[in-house]
N, C-alpha and C positions, 0 to 999 in steps of 0.2 A: 504493499500500498503506500502511494507518494505520501511525503511528509507535509503537514500543512503549514508547518513555520517556513520561514525563509532564510536564506543564506546570511550570515553575519560576516562582514568584510571591514578590514581595517589596514590602513596604511603604515607601513613598517619603516621607519626615518634614520637611516646614517643621513650626514648632510647631504652628500652627493649621491647618494644611493648605496645598497649594500656592497657592491663591488668594488673592492682596493682601487680598480683602473676607471672608477666612475666619473672623477674630477677630469678624467683626461678627454672624455665625451666632448665633441663639439658644441653640445646644446647646453654644457653645463656652466653655470655662473661661478668661476674660480673663485671669486670673493664672497660667494654666500654663505661661508661658515660665519661670517663676522656681521653680517645683518641682516635685518628681519625680513627683507623684501623676498626673499628666496624661499624661506620656511612658509612664510604667510602664504605666498602663490601654492606651494603644496598643499597647506591647508585649506584654501580656497577651492581648489581643484578638486580635492576630495570631499569637502562638503558639497559642491555645486552636484559630485556625481551619488551624494547621499550615502556615502560611506559611514560606516558606524564610528569610528575615530581614527586618529593619528597616534601612533605608537612611537615614542621617543626612547630608542636603545640608549644605553649609557653604561659608560665606564669612568669611574670618577677619577681618574688618573691619566696621565700621559704615558703613553707603552714606553718600554725600556729595552734595550738590546741592541740590535744591529743598526747601528748608526746611517749607515749606507740603505738600508731597507727601508727605515724609518723615515728618511729624508725624501723617499718616492711615495708615501702614502700619507693622507691627512687623515684616516680615518678616526685614530684615537686622538692626533696630535694637537686638534684645534676644533673644538666642539663648545656650544652653548652648556649650561648647566640646565637639567631638563625642567625642573621645578619653575625656574625663571622663566624658561622660553615657553612653556605651556601658559603660564598666566599672562603673559603677552599675547599669545596667538588665541586665546579664549576672548580677549577683550575686542578682537576684530571679528569674530565669526560669530554663530548664532547656535548652529545646532549639532556641530560635529563634537564628539567625543574626544578628550586628551587623555592618553596612558603615559606616565612618567614613571620612569624607573629612579628606585631611592631604595640602597641596601640597609638591610637590619645590621649589618656588621660596623656600619661606619655612623649611624645616626642614632639619636636617642628615641623612644617611644613617643616621648613628650612633644617633641621637634614635629616628627612626622604628622602627629592626630592634629596639630595645630596647623602646620602648613596646608596639607591636604584638604581639613575643613576649610580653611580660608579660601582656597582654589575653587572649592566645589561651590561656595556661596557667590565668588566673584564669577564663575562661569554660569550661573543658574543652574547647576546639577550636571556637569559635564565632565568630572573629574574622576581619574580612576589609576591606582595607586600599582605599579607593577612590582610586586615583592620578589627581592634577590637576596642572596646572603653572599654574594659576588663570587668569581673564580678565578683571579687574577692576584699573582703575588705584588704586583707593581702598586695596587691600590693600599694593601696593607702597609707598605713603608711610609704612607704619608697619614697613617693614623694612627702612629704609636705601637707600630706593631713590625715584628719582623717576617714581613711576607703574609702568607694566608694561613689565618688559623685552620685546623681541622675540619674537615667537612661534618662531621658528627658534632662538634662543638657550635659551628655556624648555624646548623639546624636546629639544635637546643635552644640557641640564643634567638634564633629568628621565629621558633616557635611561641616564646615568651612574648618576644615583642609585640607580635601580632595579637597577641591577645589581650595585653595592655592597651595598646593603640585601641581595638575595639571596645575596651572598658572606657576608655575616656572619650571615644565617640559617644557613647551613653550617657555622658554626664547631664545633658539637656535632655529632660524628655521633650518628643516634638510639639508639644503644645506650653512649654514651660515659660514662654515670654507672654506675659499678658497685657504688657505696653498699656496699663492702665492709669491714665492721666490724673481721673478725676480722684482716685484713691492714692495715688503715688506710687503704686506698685509695678514696678520694671517686669520682675519675673517670679512665679510662684515658688517660695523657699522649700516647698515640700518635693518641687519636681527638678530640682539640680542635687546631683549625688557625687559624693566623693569616692573614688576608686578605691584607696589605701591598700594598693597592690604591694606587696614583699615576696618576692622569688628569688631565684637563685641568682638571676644576671640583674634586675631592675627591683627598685625602690622607687615607687612613683604613688604620689599622694593624691593628685588632682584636686579637684575637677578641672577639666577643659575649660578655658575662658572663653571659649566661641559656642555659639546655640548650635543644636542641631540641624544639619545642612537639607538640601532640598531632596537629595537622595537618600535621605535617612543617614546613611554612611556613604563615602566614594566607593567606587566600584574597586573590587580587587582583582587584581591579574597575577599569574604567577607561569613560571617554566620549570621544570624539572622533571626527571625522570626515575630518580633515585626512590627507593623505598619510602623515606622521609618524605621526599617530595610530593609522591601521591598521596599520601596521607593528610598534609599538610593543605594540599590542593583539594580533596575531599572534604575536609572539616572548614574551609575558609574561602576558597578561591571562587570567582565567578567568570572570570576568562581563564582559561588555561592554553598557553602558548608552547607548542609541541613540535618535535622536528618529524616533516612529514617524509618519512624513508619509505615507506609502503603501505598500501591501503588494509592490507593483513595485521602489520604490526602496528598501525595506528588504531586500526579497529579494535585491536587488543586491548591497547593502551587506553581507549575511548570508554571500552566496559569495565576495566580495572579500576579507573577512578570514578566512575559514576556509580559502580557498584558499591563503593564504599560509602556512599554520600548519605545511605538512610540511617546508620546506625548514628549521626551526627543530626537527625533529625529535619535533614535537608531534601528537597526532590531535583531529579536529576535537571529539569528545564532550567534550574537555577545555576547551572555550571555550563559555559559554552566553551567547546573543545575546539581550538582555532589552531590548526596547523598551521606552520610558515610554509609558504611556497614562492619560490623566486620565478617570475611571470616574463616571459619574453615571449611578446606576441608580434606578429605580422601578418599582411594580408593573406600571404602564402608561405609556407614553411621554410622555403628558400629564405625569404625576406626576414623572418623570426630566426634562422639560424645565423645571418650574416649579423645582426645585433650582439650575439653571443658571441661570435668568432672576434668580432672587433675588441671586447672586452678582455677575450683570452689573450689575445694578439699582444693586448697593451698591458698585459698584467706582467710585469718585471719578476724575472724569477727570484731575486733578492728577495722583492716583498712576499711572494708565494711561498718560498721556503721558511721565512722568518714568522709568517703567519702560522704554518703547519709546525714548526719547532717550537714555538709558544704555547699553543694549544696541547701539545703531547709533552710539554715538557722534557723536551731533548735536542742535543746539539746535533743539527743537520751538516755543518760547515765542513765542506770538502765533500760532501756525497755527490753523487753522478746523477743527473736529471736524467740520464738514459737508460740508467740501471735499476733493477728491483730495489724497493725500498730495502734499507739495511735493517733487517728483522731484531737485531741486538739492539737498535735503539729504541724500540718499541715498548712503552711502558707496560708494567703487567694491570694496572689500574688508573683511570682517568681521575685528575683532580678537578677537571670541568665537567664539561656535561657529558653523561654517561652513554645516552642515547648517540650522541654525534661520535664519540669514541668508538663504538660498537659499529657505526656505521663504516667509520674509516678501516678499522680492523678487518671488517668483510672483505672490502676493497684491497687491502694490502694482501689477505691471503690468495686472491684471485692470483697475483703475482706481476701488478702493474708496476710500471716504474715510478721512481719518485716524481718526474716530471708530472705524469699521467696523475698522481695522488694529490699533486699539489692543486691542479686544475680542477678535479673533483671536490676537494676542500672548499676552495673558493666558491664552488657552486653549493656544496651542500652545508657551509659554515652557518647558514642561517636559514636552512629550507631545502627543499626540494626543487631541483630546476624543471620547469613545464616549460617548454619550447614548441611552438606551432602555431596555428591558425585559430580564429577566434571560437570556432566551431571545437577544436581539439580541444582547448581550454576549459570551454564550458562543458565539455564531456567529461573530463577529469573531475570537476568541480561537482558536477550533478551525480556522478559515480560515487563520489567518496560522501557526499551528503547523504544521498538515499541509502548508504550502506551503513550509515552512522557509523562512519571512522571521522566523521568532521560535521561540528554545526556551522561552520564556516571557515574563512582562510584569513590569516595576515599575510599581506602581500608585500612580499620582499622584492621591492623594484630595484633592479640593477643600476638603473641612471634615474635620477631625480632632477626635474618632474617629466623627462621623456619616457620613460617608460609607464609611467603612471598615466599621463595622456594617452599614450598608445592604450592600456587596459580600459580606461574610460569611454573613448571613442568606438574600439573595436569589440571588447568582449563583453561589457555592460548590456548593450543593447541585446545581445544573443542570450544572456542571463535574465533580462526581463521578458523577453520572445517567450521563454519557457516558465515564467511565472517562477521564476526562483529568487527574483532580488526586488526589494522595494522600488517604487516609484517615488514616494515621498516618505519623510520621516513620520513615524508613527505618534512620536510625542516630543516633548523639550529636552528631557534630560536623556543622558547615558543609558540609565536604567532602564529607563522606558523603551528605547528603540532598541535595546539587546533582549526586552523582553523577560526582564529580572523582575523578581518580587521585592518589595521593600522588605529592608531587615527589620526585623521587631526589636525595639528598644528593652533591653533586660528586664529594667525596672517596672516598665508597663507589663510586661508578660507576666512578670512575677505578681504583680497585684490582680492581674487578671485571674490567674490561677487560685490565687489565694483567697 
């Protein structure tokens, strides 16, 4: 039976596009990393297309390592701080949601709760927090640490962090503001609550000094294929950003995570599984492939080798591009994304050269590459959607705004013709447009039960 809901779609944003060679594209604004016009244009194209949100990926540190390679790639070297950025973009848009990445390893819960509440109010209910624990050593060195904390500790801290933020967001009940001028009462003192959290990692009294937001609380996004990540997603997340490696693998992931939600009193519709896909579309297959070839041809081997070595945490210097990947340099366990590590390991075991692997990593590092005509890309999306391997997709455009414009002009009309994507926004908040429930305030719920 065909699904009655519609695809959810978001624009994934590295400044020039996800591909490290994207800034070399002739349509790229090479000055765009440091001015609002470029990213505002991306936001407005996304909103005009009725996409759900703009997803700002982030790592709060410049990359370290191979200076020659880094001098050729701006991906991590020059970018806006995402919370500042989405506040500015929200003021110049009306319906588009904004997802910003902020790490539980390097913030305090009170800061995050207050900042995202402020953004949700200022945007009229269009804010989403992408919860990460960070996965690069380079960030830790800027935050009083010797590299990255162990995975288990980061997730333990992250889980408590999210719980504290949720508690702070419940400080004001939705109707706590009385604004009673006649009697001089601004808020109902019985509907403002102090959290008094004392845990292993945090001691936070509260209450939060900003009222309940238009969405009840900002939407929560998360990526993570580990056991701890899937459990946290089932308990707290409303958007899950996954690696779209295959329909079978993602379908299993979809069922695994959603199957855990009932024990937390949640319904499956309140979590949208949105794999990342890299879209290269052309009016013909050859035209689409030419766009891919341009980026591959312009990806400098030093940049590709550095990116791959950073992810695998191995030194690839001296390795020959036309020879098989040196297996002795493959770690036993990933420090970053488990799903991507498994994807690369499978590829390596097929005997591909290091040069092949570099190209594969550049394509897979933020999602699965889909290259083809509008019909082929719509077929792919429809198949995954109807098979319940996805509720929608986070669109990893290789170049911005060129690839985004191609998608909106070529693919969206085909999706709409099939009844798979909206003609107009359903509501004014991100939560409404995603079809998510309003979260219950814990104090209201306790009183209703009591």
